C-alpha positions as CSV (number, residue, x, y, z in Angstrom):
1,X,104.1,109.6,135.7
2,X,107.4,111.5,136.5
3,X,108.2,114.5,134.0
4,X,111.2,115.0,132.3
5,X,112.0,118.4,131.5
6,X,114.9,119.8,129.0
7,X,117.2,122.0,131.1
8,X,119.6,122.7,128.5
9,X,121.0,122.3,124.9
10,X,124.0,123.3,122.8
11,X,124.7,122.4,119.3
12,X,127.7,122.3,117.2
13,X,128.1,122.4,113.6
14,X,129.2,124.1,110.4
15,X,126.0,126.4,111.6
16,X,127.7,127.2,115.0
17,X,129.2,126.3,118.1
18,X,126.1,127.2,120.4
19,X,122.6,126.4,119.8
20,X,121.5,130.1,119.4
21,X,124.2,130.3,116.1
22,X,122.8,127.2,114.6
23,X,118.8,128.3,114.8
24,X,119.6,131.5,113.4
25,X,121.6,130.5,110.5
26,X,118.8,127.9,110.0
27,X,116.2,130.8,109.8
28,X,117.9,132.8,107.7
29,X,118.2,129.6,105.5
30,X,122.0,129.3,105.3
31,X,123.2,126.0,105.3
32,X,126.5,124.5,106.3
33,X,126.4,122.0,103.0
34,X,129.4,123.0,100.0
35,X,131.3,121.5,97.7
36,X,134.5,120.1,99.0
37,X,137.5,118.8,96.8
38,X,140.0,117.1,98.8
39,X,141.9,113.7,98.0
40,X,141.9,113.0,102.1
41,X,138.4,112.0,102.0
42,X,137.7,111.4,98.3
43,X,139.0,110.7,94.8
44,X,136.5,113.1,93.2
45,X,134.8,116.5,94.7
46,X,131.8,116.0,96.7
47,X,129.0,118.2,99.0
48,X,129.0,117.6,103.0
49,X,128.3,120.1,106.2
50,X,131.9,119.7,107.5
51,X,133.4,122.1,110.2
52,X,135.4,124.9,109.3
53,X,139.3,124.6,110.0
54,X,139.9,126.0,113.2
55,X,136.2,126.1,114.6
56,X,137.1,123.8,117.2
57,X,140.5,125.2,118.3
58,X,139.0,128.3,119.6
59,X,138.3,126.3,122.3
60,X,141.4,124.6,123.1
61,X,141.6,126.3,126.6
62,X,138.9,123.7,127.7
63,X,141.3,120.4,126.9
64,X,144.9,119.6,125.8
65,X,144.1,119.1,121.8
66,X,146.7,116.7,121.1
67,X,145.0,114.1,123.9
68,X,142.0,113.5,122.2
69,X,140.4,113.1,118.8
70,X,138.0,115.5,116.3
71,X,134.8,113.7,117.8
72,X,136.3,113.9,121.4
73,X,136.4,117.2,120.9
74,X,133.3,118.0,119.6
75,X,131.8,116.1,122.3
76,X,133.7,118.3,124.9
77,X,132.7,121.5,123.3
78,X,129.3,120.5,123.2
79,X,129.0,119.2,126.9
80,X,131.2,121.9,127.7
81,X,128.7,124.8,126.3
82,X,125.3,122.8,127.9
83,X,126.8,122.6,130.9
84,X,127.3,126.5,131.7
85,X,123.7,127.0,131.5
86,X,123.0,124.8,134.3
87,X,124.5,124.1,138.0
88,X,123.9,120.4,137.8
89,X,126.5,118.7,139.8
90,X,128.6,116.6,137.2
91,X,130.2,114.5,140.5
92,X,126.9,113.6,141.9
93,X,125.5,109.7,141.8
94,X,121.6,110.9,140.5
95,X,123.5,112.4,137.3
96,X,123.5,110.1,134.0
97,X,125.8,110.1,131.3
98,X,124.9,109.2,127.6
99,X,126.7,109.1,124.6
100,X,125.2,108.4,121.1
101,X,127.2,107.9,118.2
102,X,127.3,105.5,114.9
103,X,130.7,105.6,114.5
104,X,132.9,106.7,117.2
105,X,136.7,107.4,116.8
106,X,136.7,105.4,113.3
107,X,139.1,108.0,112.1
108,X,141.6,106.6,113.8
109,X,141.0,103.5,111.8
110,X,141.8,105.5,108.6
111,X,145.1,106.6,110.2
112,X,146.6,103.8,111.4
113,X,146.5,102.6,107.7
114,X,148.0,105.6,106.4
115,X,150.1,105.6,109.2
116,X,151.5,101.6,107.5
117,X,151.4,102.9,104.1
118,X,153.4,104.9,104.5
119,X,155.8,102.9,106.2
120,X,155.7,101.2,102.9
121,X,156.1,103.8,100.7
122,X,159.8,104.4,102.4
123,X,160.8,100.9,102.8
124,X,162.1,98.7,101.1
125,X,159.8,97.7,98.3
126,X,160.7,93.6,98.4
127,X,160.1,93.6,102.4
128,X,156.1,92.4,103.1
129,X,154.2,95.8,104.2
130,X,154.3,96.4,107.6
131,X,150.9,95.5,110.1
132,X,148.7,97.5,110.3
133,X,148.1,98.5,114.3
134,X,144.6,99.2,115.0
135,X,144.1,101.1,118.3
136,X,141.4,99.0,119.3
137,X,140.9,100.4,123.2
138,X,140.6,103.7,121.5
139,X,138.0,102.8,118.7
140,X,135.9,100.9,121.5
141,X,132.9,103.2,122.0
142,X,132.2,102.1,125.4
143,X,136.3,103.3,126.3
144,X,135.5,106.7,124.9
145,X,132.4,108.0,126.5
146,X,134.3,107.1,129.8
147,X,137.2,109.2,128.3
148,X,134.9,111.8,128.3
149,X,133.2,111.4,130.8
150,X,136.3,111.5,133.4
151,X,137.0,114.9,131.6
152,X,134.0,116.3,133.1
153,X,134.5,114.0,136.4
154,X,130.8,111.9,136.0
155,X,130.6,109.3,138.4
156,X,128.4,106.6,137.1
157,X,129.2,104.4,134.2
158,X,128.6,106.4,130.6
159,X,125.9,104.6,128.4
160,X,126.6,104.3,125.2
161,X,123.8,104.3,122.3
162,X,124.9,103.2,118.7
163,X,121.6,102.1,117.0
164,X,122.4,103.4,113.3
165,X,121.0,107.0,112.9
166,X,118.4,106.8,115.2
167,X,120.9,106.9,118.0
168,X,120.8,110.1,118.8
169,X,117.2,110.3,119.0
170,X,117.3,106.9,121.3
171,X,119.4,108.5,123.5
172,X,117.2,110.9,124.6
173,X,114.6,108.4,125.0
174,X,116.7,106.1,127.3
175,X,117.8,109.3,129.7
176,X,114.2,110.0,130.1
177,X,113.4,106.2,131.3
178,X,116.5,106.4,133.1
179,X,114.9,109.3,135.2
180,X,111.7,107.7,134.9
181,X,112.8,105.1,136.4
182,X,114.5,106.5,139.4
183,X,118.0,105.7,138.7
184,X,118.8,109.3,137.9
185,X,117.4,113.1,138.3
186,X,119.1,114.5,135.8
187,X,120.9,113.1,132.8
188,X,123.8,114.5,130.0
189,X,122.5,113.0,126.2
190,X,125.6,113.8,124.0
191,X,126.2,113.0,120.6
192,X,128.4,113.1,117.7
193,X,129.9,111.6,114.8
194,X,132.8,112.9,112.1
195,X,132.9,112.7,108.3
196,X,135.7,110.9,107.3
197,X,137.1,108.6,104.4
198,X,135.4,105.8,106.0
199,X,131.9,106.9,106.2
200,X,132.0,108.7,102.6
201,X,133.1,105.8,100.8
202,X,130.5,103.3,102.4
203,X,127.6,105.8,101.6
204,X,129.0,106.4,97.8
205,X,129.2,102.3,97.7
206,X,125.5,102.5,98.1
207,X,125.3,105.2,95.7
208,X,123.6,107.2,97.8
209,X,125.2,110.3,97.8
210,X,124.0,113.3,96.1
211,X,125.5,115.1,93.3
212,X,124.7,118.7,94.8
213,X,123.0,119.5,98.0
214,X,120.6,117.0,98.8
215,X,116.5,117.6,98.3
216,X,114.3,115.7,100.4
217,X,111.1,114.7,99.6
218,X,111.6,116.3,96.2
219,X,111.4,114.6,92.7
220,X,114.6,115.8,91.5
221,X,116.1,114.3,94.8
222,X,119.5,111.7,94.6
223,X,120.6,111.0,97.5
224,X,121.8,111.9,100.9
225,X,124.4,114.8,102.0
226,X,126.3,114.1,104.6
227,X,127.7,116.3,107.7
228,X,129.1,116.0,111.1
229,X,128.7,118.0,114.3
230,X,127.5,117.2,117.6
231,X,124.4,118.2,119.6
232,X,123.9,117.7,123.9
233,X,120.7,118.2,126.0
234,X,121.0,117.6,129.3
235,X,117.4,116.3,130.9
236,X,116.0,116.6,134.7
237,X,113.0,116.2,136.8
238,X,113.3,119.3,138.7
239,X,110.6,121.8,137.5
240,X,112.8,124.4,138.9
241,X,115.7,124.1,135.9
242,X,113.7,123.3,133.4
243,X,114.1,125.0,130.1
244,X,110.9,125.7,127.9
245,X,109.9,121.9,127.1
246,X,108.9,118.9,128.6
247,X,109.4,115.2,127.2
248,X,106.4,113.3,126.0
249,X,106.6,110.0,124.8
250,X,109.0,107.9,123.0
251,X,108.8,104.8,120.9
252,X,110.7,102.5,118.5
253,X,110.0,100.0,116.3
254,X,111.9,97.9,113.7
255,X,110.8,96.7,110.3
256,X,113.2,93.9,109.6
257,X,113.0,94.9,106.3
258,X,116.6,94.9,105.0
259,X,120.0,95.9,106.2
260,X,119.7,98.9,104.4
261,X,116.8,99.5,102.7
262,X,113.7,100.7,104.3
263,X,109.9,99.2,105.0
264,X,108.2,99.5,101.3
265,X,104.9,100.1,103.7
266,X,105.8,102.4,106.1
267,X,103.7,100.8,108.8
268,X,106.3,100.3,111.4
269,X,107.2,103.8,111.4
270,X,103.7,104.6,111.9
271,X,103.1,102.7,114.8
272,X,106.4,104.2,116.6
273,X,104.2,107.7,115.5
274,X,100.9,106.6,116.9
275,X,102.3,105.4,120.4
276,X,104.3,108.3,121.1
277,X,101.4,110.4,120.5
278,X,98.7,108.0,122.5
279,X,101.1,107.6,125.1
280,X,101.3,111.8,125.6
281,X,97.7,111.8,125.5
282,X,97.7,114.1,122.1
283,X,96.2,113.7,118.6
284,X,97.8,114.1,115.1
285,X,96.0,117.9,114.8
286,X,97.8,118.8,118.2
287,X,101.4,118.5,116.7
288,X,102.1,121.5,115.3
289,X,104.7,119.6,113.0
290,X,106.6,116.5,112.5
291,X,110.4,117.1,111.8
292,X,110.5,114.2,109.5
293,X,114.1,112.3,108.6
294,X,114.0,113.3,105.1
295,X,117.4,111.6,103.9
296,X,116.8,112.3,100.3
297,X,117.2,109.0,99.1
298,X,114.4,107.4,97.2
299,X,113.0,105.1,99.6
300,X,113.6,106.9,102.7
301,X,111.3,110.0,101.7
302,X,109.2,107.3,100.1
303,X,109.1,105.4,103.5
304,X,108.0,108.4,105.4
305,X,105.6,109.6,103.3
306,X,103.0,106.6,103.8
307,X,104.0,106.4,107.4
308,X,102.3,110.1,107.9
309,X,99.5,108.9,106.2
310,X,99.2,105.6,107.8
311,X,99.4,107.4,111.8
312,X,97.4,110.2,110.3
313,X,99.6,113.2,109.8
314,X,99.4,113.4,106.4
315,X,98.0,117.1,106.1
316,X,100.3,117.9,109.3
317,X,103.4,120.3,108.3
318,X,106.3,118.1,107.7
319,X,110.5,119.7,107.2
320,X,113.7,118.0,106.8
321,X,116.9,119.7,108.3
322,X,119.0,117.8,106.6
323,X,119.7,120.7,103.9
324,X,121.0,122.6,106.3
325,X,123.1,119.9,108.5
326,X,123.4,117.1,106.0
327,X,122.9,113.6,107.4
328,X,125.2,113.6,111.0
329,X,124.3,110.0,111.6
330,X,124.8,109.4,115.7
331,X,124.1,113.3,116.6
332,X,120.9,113.5,113.8
333,X,118.3,113.0,116.3
334,X,119.7,115.4,118.7
335,X,120.6,118.2,116.5
336,X,117.4,118.3,114.4
337,X,115.4,117.6,118.1
338,X,116.9,121.1,119.4
339,X,116.6,122.9,116.0
340,X,112.8,121.6,116.1
341,X,112.0,122.5,119.8
342,X,113.7,126.0,119.4
343,X,111.4,126.2,116.1
344,X,108.2,125.2,118.4
345,X,109.3,128.3,120.9
346,X,109.8,130.8,118.5
347,X,105.9,129.5,116.7
348,X,107.3,129.0,113.4
349,X,107.2,125.8,111.4
350,X,111.1,125.3,109.7
351,X,110.9,124.8,105.4
352,X,112.6,122.4,104.3
353,X,115.3,123.9,102.2
354,X,115.8,122.8,98.6
355,X,112.5,121.1,98.3
356,X,110.2,122.4,95.6
357,X,108.5,119.9,93.3
358,X,106.6,116.9,95.4
359,X,108.8,113.3,94.7
360,X,106.4,111.0,96.9
361,X,103.5,109.0,95.8
362,X,101.2,109.6,98.7
363,X,101.1,113.5,99.2
364,X,102.2,115.4,102.5
365,X,102.6,118.3,103.7
366,X,105.9,118.9,103.3
367,X,107.1,123.0,104.3
368,X,108.9,124.9,101.8
369,X,107.8,128.4,103.4
370,X,108.7,130.0,106.9
371,X,105.1,129.6,108.7
372,X,104.1,130.2,112.0
373,X,102.2,127.7,114.9
374,X,100.6,128.0,117.7
375,X,100.7,124.6,118.7
376,X,103.0,123.3,121.5
377,X,103.4,120.1,120.4
378,X,105.8,118.8,117.6
379,X,106.8,114.9,116.8
380,X,110.3,114.2,115.9
381,X,110.8,111.0,113.4
382,X,114.4,109.1,113.0
383,X,114.6,105.6,110.9
384,X,118.3,104.1,110.1
385,X,119.7,100.9,108.9
386,X,118.5,97.9,110.1
387,X,115.0,99.2,109.9
388,X,115.1,101.1,113.3
389,X,112.4,103.6,113.3
390,X,112.0,105.9,116.4
391,X,109.3,108.9,117.1
392,X,109.6,111.1,120.0
393,X,107.3,114.2,121.3
394,X,108.3,117.4,122.8
395,X,106.2,119.8,124.3
396,X,106.4,123.4,125.7
397,X,105.8,123.9,129.1
398,X,102.0,125.4,129.5
């Protein structure tokens, strides 16, 4: 089958605006999660990983900032940096473009409501409230993807992948399959999500937001920390354009358990893990480490621990990167896959930040310190609302 390689990548997050900056920060144990006290997001202080004010403005020469939302600017900056590392022609009919996100321009909904409330506040109190004009077209994911595609000159219709929190990894798998099907020679896969009041309040309504920085797989975990960011991976079938990695097999499953609660057995995620490994021809003992979803919520971590047992991976090193980035939703699979590839290339297994005491009923080998590995394969897993799961193998080019 046609091999698909990683030609270039980028991460834009609170830890930096390039892959190298991000990896160096994670390697040093630094986290983007901080305490924020901002009434525009929540009535009480909250922990999250948010971009620093002005972080994207330093790239303003690449676009007219007034024409793009924060979500769109995240995509622009990430894609531009990844493209600078290659000579790929965005205007070629053989170049595909995929955008992954869960919420897209949801911030526009909040802005519309705020504008309507402002009109009421300064108007006659006896008048009915001003109607909320929702910018429906600008909030449609397809329209946003087309806007970004036009900026870079992509001629093909962009593909949007929005499947809860597996979106980023599923987008990589989709790009791989499009290349293997002979539709494209290269695909730019990008993804982003922005932290907004809408997103934060949604997770708070589940009582799923941690009172402090999240603690994946830890006995004292109390919920997720949210984050924002973007990432881009450029895939190619040309060995001459390849970097250090080739994509292994990937698989998707759904446990159909509950709209917001994962499987209680972990068997469905385990099935995706096993399909990913068997399709690549690697055994559990060949996996250098598993980059887990690891949201630090009670049921997710428990489900993943069970899945690792079912898949024969309980003894392999496992880490979660949520303690560094928070949960970046549609960008999580991309950001965490890129960091994991960098770690494998450096021969290290990264620790799970804030993990101290095992807190799952089926013991797994959670990494809590930097260790070294000579392995050439890693397994990345993600899970999301609606019971969706995805797993994918990434391998060093031998």
